[in-house]
N, CA, C and O of each residue as an XYZ file, in Angstrom:
408
protein
N      17.384      0.370     27.700
C      17.706     -0.634     26.709
C      16.680     -1.756     26.697
O      16.322     -2.240     25.623
N      16.212     -2.171     27.824
C      15.231     -3.249     27.879
C      13.939     -2.856     27.173
O      13.323     -3.683     26.501
N      13.524     -1.596     27.321
C      12.297     -1.159     26.663
C      12.418     -1.292     25.144
O      11.464     -1.708     24.487
N      13.574     -0.944     24.581
C      13.779     -1.066     23.143
C      13.696     -2.515     22.673
O      13.096     -2.800     21.636
N      14.294     -3.425     23.427
C      14.256     -4.838     23.078
C      12.833     -5.358     23.187
O      12.385     -6.114     22.326
N      12.122     -4.968     24.226
C      10.743     -5.405     24.408
C       9.873     -4.903     23.268
O       9.049     -5.645     22.735
N      10.055     -3.645     22.896
C       9.250     -3.060     21.832
C       9.462     -3.814     20.516
O       8.495     -4.128     19.821
N      10.716     -4.105     20.170
C      10.996     -4.806     18.925
C      10.398     -6.206     18.934
O       9.834     -6.641     17.930
N      10.512     -6.916     20.049
C       9.934     -8.252     20.121
C       8.430     -8.183     19.990
O       7.828     -9.008     19.301
N       7.808     -7.204     20.645
C       6.365     -7.043     20.569
C       5.937     -6.750     19.134
O       4.928     -7.269     18.657
N       6.708     -5.923     18.461
C       6.367     -5.545     17.092
C       6.499     -6.736     16.135
O       5.688     -6.886     15.221
N       7.507     -7.575     16.338
C       7.708     -8.727     15.470
C       6.624     -9.775     15.646
O       6.233    -10.420     14.674
N       6.134     -9.958     16.852
C       5.156    -11.000     17.103
C       3.729    -10.541     16.879
O       2.820    -11.368     16.801
N       3.518     -9.249     16.774
C       2.164     -8.739     16.566
C       1.723     -9.026     15.137
O       2.407     -8.640     14.189
N       0.599     -9.693     14.976
C       0.085    -10.003     13.647
C      -0.721     -8.827     13.111
O      -1.382     -8.130     13.881
N      -0.674     -8.596     11.795
C      -1.501     -7.536     11.218
C      -2.970     -7.812     11.485
O      -3.412     -8.961     11.459
N      -3.721     -6.752     11.740
C      -5.123     -6.950     12.087
C      -5.906     -7.525     10.913
O      -6.681     -8.465     11.087
N      -5.710     -6.965      9.711
C      -6.333     -7.548      8.525
C      -5.728     -6.894      7.288
O      -5.477     -5.689      7.254
N      -5.507     -7.703      6.304
C      -4.994     -7.193      5.039
C      -5.538     -8.093      3.946
O      -5.310     -9.302      3.960
N      -6.252     -7.510      3.005
C      -6.761     -8.293      1.893
C      -6.886     -7.408      0.671
O      -6.968     -6.183      0.768
N      -6.899     -8.062     -0.493
C      -7.038     -7.370     -1.764
C      -8.080     -8.110     -2.579
O      -8.027     -9.333     -2.716
N      -9.020     -7.364     -3.115
C     -10.049     -7.951     -3.965
C     -10.071     -7.178     -5.287
O     -10.236     -5.958     -5.298
N      -9.905     -7.897     -6.395
C      -9.932     -7.274     -7.716
C     -11.135     -7.817     -8.463
O     -11.332     -9.029     -8.552
N     -11.943     -6.902     -9.002
C     -13.151     -7.272     -9.718
C     -13.003     -6.907    -11.190
O     -13.021     -5.729    -11.547
N     -12.859     -7.917    -12.043
C     -12.777     -7.761    -13.507
C     -11.694     -6.778    -13.950
O     -11.827     -6.155    -15.004
N     -10.625     -6.630    -13.164
C      -9.534     -5.696    -13.460
C     -10.033     -4.266    -13.633
O      -9.358     -3.442    -14.251
N     -11.223     -3.967    -13.086
C     -11.783     -2.623    -13.165
C     -11.877     -1.949    -11.808
O     -11.847     -0.721    -11.723
N     -11.988     -2.723    -10.761
C     -12.085     -2.202     -9.393
C     -11.187     -3.026     -8.490
O     -11.113     -4.249     -8.612
N     -10.506     -2.340     -7.581
C      -9.678     -3.035     -6.600
C      -9.982     -2.455     -5.226
O     -10.016     -1.238     -5.043
N     -10.200     -3.339     -4.271
C     -10.441     -2.948     -2.887
C      -9.302     -3.496     -2.042
O      -9.030     -4.696     -2.056
N      -8.637     -2.612     -1.306
C      -7.520     -3.005     -0.459
C      -7.909     -2.715      0.986
O      -8.276     -1.588      1.316
N      -7.830     -3.724      1.844
C      -8.089     -3.558      3.275
C      -6.761     -3.580      4.008
O      -5.817     -4.239      3.573
N      -6.687     -2.869      5.110
C      -5.455     -2.799      5.887
C      -4.566     -1.650      5.459
O      -3.359     -1.681      5.695
N      -5.150     -0.624      4.826
C      -4.387      0.524      4.360
C      -4.103      1.470      5.523
O      -5.001      1.815      6.291
N      -2.850      1.880      5.642
C      -2.438      2.814      6.687
C      -2.408      4.236      6.149
O      -2.829      5.171      6.831
N      -1.904      4.406      4.909
C      -1.772      5.737      4.325
C      -1.684      5.616      2.815
O      -1.208      4.606      2.298
N      -2.141      6.643      2.104
C      -1.951      6.727      0.655
C      -0.793      7.684      0.425
O      -0.864      8.853      0.805
N       0.265      7.197     -0.192
C       1.475      7.984     -0.403
C       1.304      8.913     -1.594
O       1.608     10.102     -1.501
N       0.817      8.380     -2.720
C       0.559      9.213     -3.893
C      -0.397      8.491     -4.823
O      -0.570      7.274     -4.750
N      -1.018      9.276     -5.703
C      -1.879      8.680     -6.715
C      -2.015      9.625     -7.891
O      -1.987     10.846     -7.743
N      -2.162      9.035     -9.051
C      -2.482      9.769    -10.268
C      -3.224      8.802    -11.189
O      -3.681      7.752    -10.737
N      -3.349      9.138    -12.462
C      -4.131      8.310    -13.375
C      -3.458      6.994    -13.754
O      -4.122      6.097    -14.273
N      -2.154      6.861    -13.507
C      -1.454      5.638    -13.900
C      -0.929      4.815    -12.728
O      -0.517      3.672    -12.928
N      -0.930      5.360    -11.510
C      -0.459      4.580    -10.360
C      -1.054      5.098     -9.057
O      -1.347      6.284     -8.905
N      -1.221      4.173     -8.132
C      -1.633      4.487     -6.766
C      -0.637      3.779     -5.859
O      -0.446      2.568     -5.969
N       0.001      4.532     -4.961
C       0.979      3.969     -4.034
C       0.436      4.153     -2.623
O       0.145      5.270     -2.196
N       0.303      3.044     -1.909
C      -0.221      3.141     -0.550
C       0.574      2.241      0.393
O       1.161      1.237     -0.011
N       0.569      2.638      1.654
C       1.215      1.856      2.699
C       0.154      1.014      3.375
O      -0.885      1.526      3.793
N       0.418     -0.291      3.483
C      -0.514     -1.190      4.144
C       0.179     -1.856      5.324
O       1.368     -1.644      5.565
N      -0.570     -2.650      6.042
C      -0.017     -3.386      7.171
C       1.032     -4.403      6.731
O       1.835     -4.855      7.548
N       1.032     -4.767      5.455
C       1.967     -5.762      4.945
C       3.030     -5.161      4.028
O       3.780     -5.903      3.393
N       3.109     -3.833      3.945
C       4.119     -3.189      3.123
C       3.517     -2.201      2.139
O       2.309     -1.961      2.126
N       4.390     -1.634      1.314
C       3.978     -0.662      0.306
C       3.415     -1.417     -0.895
O       4.015     -2.384     -1.365
N       2.257     -0.969     -1.390
C       1.642     -1.565     -2.574
C       1.614     -0.514     -3.672
O       1.259      0.641     -3.433
N       1.992     -0.926     -4.880
C       1.916     -0.062     -6.059
C       0.890     -0.682     -7.007
O       1.054     -1.812     -7.467
N      -0.161      0.070     -7.290
C      -1.192     -0.351     -8.238
C      -0.939      0.439     -9.522
O      -0.888      1.669     -9.497
N      -0.780     -0.268    -10.645
C      -0.521      0.397    -11.923
C      -1.670      0.131    -12.877
O      -2.321     -0.913    -12.823
N      -1.905      1.109    -13.761
C      -2.959      0.950    -14.741
C      -3.162      2.219    -15.529
O      -2.234      3.006    -15.715
N      -4.393      2.415    -15.996
C      -4.756      3.602    -16.767
C      -6.104      4.111    -16.270
O      -6.963      3.331    -15.859
N      -6.273      5.407    -16.314
C      -7.529      6.042    -15.873
C      -7.911      5.632    -14.450
O      -9.086      5.406    -14.160
N      -6.921      5.538    -13.569
C      -7.181      5.137    -12.185
C      -7.783      6.306    -11.408
O      -7.347      7.450    -11.536
N      -8.784      5.993    -10.611
C      -9.452      6.981     -9.765
C      -9.654      6.380     -8.382
O     -10.096      5.238     -8.250
N      -9.329      7.151     -7.354
C      -9.589      6.712     -5.986
C     -11.060      6.994     -5.711
O     -11.469      8.147     -5.569
N     -11.849      5.924     -5.639
C     -13.288      6.077     -5.416
C     -13.606      6.311     -3.943
O     -14.496      7.090     -3.600
N     -12.854      5.614     -3.070
C     -13.135      5.734     -1.640
C     -11.855      5.454     -0.866
O     -11.108      4.527     -1.180
N     -11.619      6.267      0.144
C     -10.503      6.037      1.061
C     -11.000      6.328      2.468
O     -11.537      7.402      2.739
N     -10.819      5.371      3.352
C     -11.190      5.539      4.751
C     -10.048      4.976      5.587
O      -9.946      3.764      5.778
N      -9.190      5.862      6.083
C      -8.030      5.409      6.837
C      -8.402      4.893      8.222
O      -7.652      4.116      8.812
N      -9.546      5.313      8.747
C      -9.976      4.791     10.053
C     -10.297      3.311      9.955
O      -9.935      2.539     10.844
N     -10.973      2.904      8.887
C     -11.282      1.486      8.708
C     -10.201      0.776      7.891
O     -10.173     -0.453      7.832
N      -9.300      1.559      7.253
C      -8.210      0.980      6.483
C      -8.615      0.484      5.117
O      -8.016     -0.462      4.606
N      -9.629      1.103      4.503
C     -10.119      0.625      3.211
C      -9.841      1.625      2.097
O     -10.032      2.830      2.263
N      -9.386      1.108      0.960
C      -9.118      1.899     -0.237
C      -9.805      1.210     -1.408
O      -9.673     -0.001     -1.585
N     -10.541      1.984     -2.209
C     -11.189      1.453     -3.407
C     -10.724      2.287     -4.589
O     -10.858      3.510     -4.586
N     -10.174      1.619     -5.605
C      -9.670      2.274     -6.802
C     -10.376      1.665     -8.010
O     -10.552      0.449     -8.089
N     -10.781      2.527     -8.956
C     -11.388      2.041    -10.193
C     -10.538      2.478    -11.374
O      -9.765      3.430    -11.266
N     -10.675      1.789    -12.502
C      -9.939      2.090    -13.714
C      -9.480      0.801    -14.371
O      -9.974     -0.279    -14.046
N      -8.538      0.912    -15.291
C      -7.974     -0.260    -15.969
C      -6.748     -0.718    -15.194
O      -5.688     -0.101    -15.295
N      -6.877     -1.781    -14.429
C      -5.802     -2.247    -13.564
C      -4.893     -3.184    -14.338
O      -5.330     -4.230    -14.819
N      -3.614     -2.804    -14.459
C      -2.636     -3.592    -15.201
C      -1.725     -4.416    -14.296
O      -1.230     -5.465    -14.709
N      -1.502     -3.960    -13.077
C      -0.583     -4.692    -12.217
C      -0.625     -4.220    -10.785
O      -1.120     -3.137    -10.471
N      -0.087     -5.071     -9.920
C      -0.036     -4.801     -8.492
C       1.255     -5.405     -7.980
O       1.576     -6.552     -8.288
N       2.002     -4.629     -7.193
C       3.235     -5.177     -6.627
C       3.467     -4.626     -5.234
O       3.017     -3.532     -4.893
N       4.181     -5.410     -4.436
C       4.590     -5.001     -3.103
C       6.020     -4.501     -3.177
O       6.848     -5.071     -3.887
N       6.309     -3.437     -2.443
C       7.660     -2.900     -2.338
C       8.024     -2.845     -0.864
O       7.162     -2.607     -0.018
N       9.297     -3.065     -0.550
C       9.768     -2.931      0.821
C       9.946     -1.463      1.132
O      10.433     -0.704      0.294
N       9.556     -1.053      2.328
C       9.707      0.338      2.746
C      10.509      0.432      4.024
O      10.291      1.335      4.833
N      11.439     -0.496      4.214
C      12.188     -0.536      5.463
C      13.268      0.524      5.543
O      13.663      0.916      6.641
N      13.760      1.002      4.392
C      14.812      2.002      4.414
C      14.450      3.161      3.517
O      13.686      2.998      2.566
N      14.982      4.315      3.805
C      14.737      5.493      2.987
C      15.300      5.352      1.592
O      14.730      5.891      0.643
N      16.407      4.642      1.440
C      17.002      4.495      0.112
C      16.112      3.656     -0.788
O      16.042      3.912     -1.991
N      15.449      2.684     -0.248
C      14.542      1.873     -1.049
C      13.350      2.708     -1.500
O      12.899      2.580     -2.638
N      12.837      3.561     -0.620
C      11.708      4.413     -0.990
C      12.119      5.372     -2.097
O      11.342      5.601     -3.024
N      13.331      5.943     -2.025
C      13.807      6.819     -3.100
C      13.941      6.038     -4.391
O      13.613      6.541     -5.466
N      14.417      4.819     -4.289
C      14.566      3.981     -5.462
C      13.211      3.724     -6.113
O      13.094      3.766     -7.338
N      12.199      3.463     -5.314
C      10.849      3.251     -5.817
C      10.351      4.479     -6.544
O       9.826      4.367     -7.652
N      10.503      5.649     -5.948
C      10.064      6.880     -6.582
C      10.859      7.161     -7.847
O      10.314      7.656     -8.834
N      12.153      6.845     -7.818
C      12.982      7.041     -8.992
C      12.530      6.179    -10.162
O      12.566      6.612    -11.314
N      12.104      4.954     -9.858
C      11.631      4.071    -10.914
C      10.291      4.521    -11.471
O      10.043      4.378    -12.668
N       9.438      5.053    -10.640
C       8.116      5.478    -11.100
C       8.160      6.728    -11.955
O       7.350      6.884    -12.869
N       9.100      7.624    -11.669
C       9.127      8.916    -12.348
C      10.337      9.077    -13.259
O      10.916     10.161    -13.324
N      10.726      8.027    -13.957
C      11.845      8.107    -14.906
C      11.466      8.894    -16.108
O      12.281      9.068    -17.014
């Protein structure tokens, strides 16, 4: 039991190593701190970052570069929006997918 409590406290106090987003003329977006890319197509890119799930929406989106070792993602296209989603529970993740694929 003590190990579980220690682990949770350690996880809460640990700061993310780095997370940043840079958007250039709504044509290119660079995201640092990416852990995994969940899905992508021409209208959305969904990725998990150190600060939560990010949904990038737009048109003609293309993943130009992904390097999970360095945590960098570069997407080009017509960027219309960016939002963070909570991924703490499975029901929220299903809800997110349900909203994207209506």
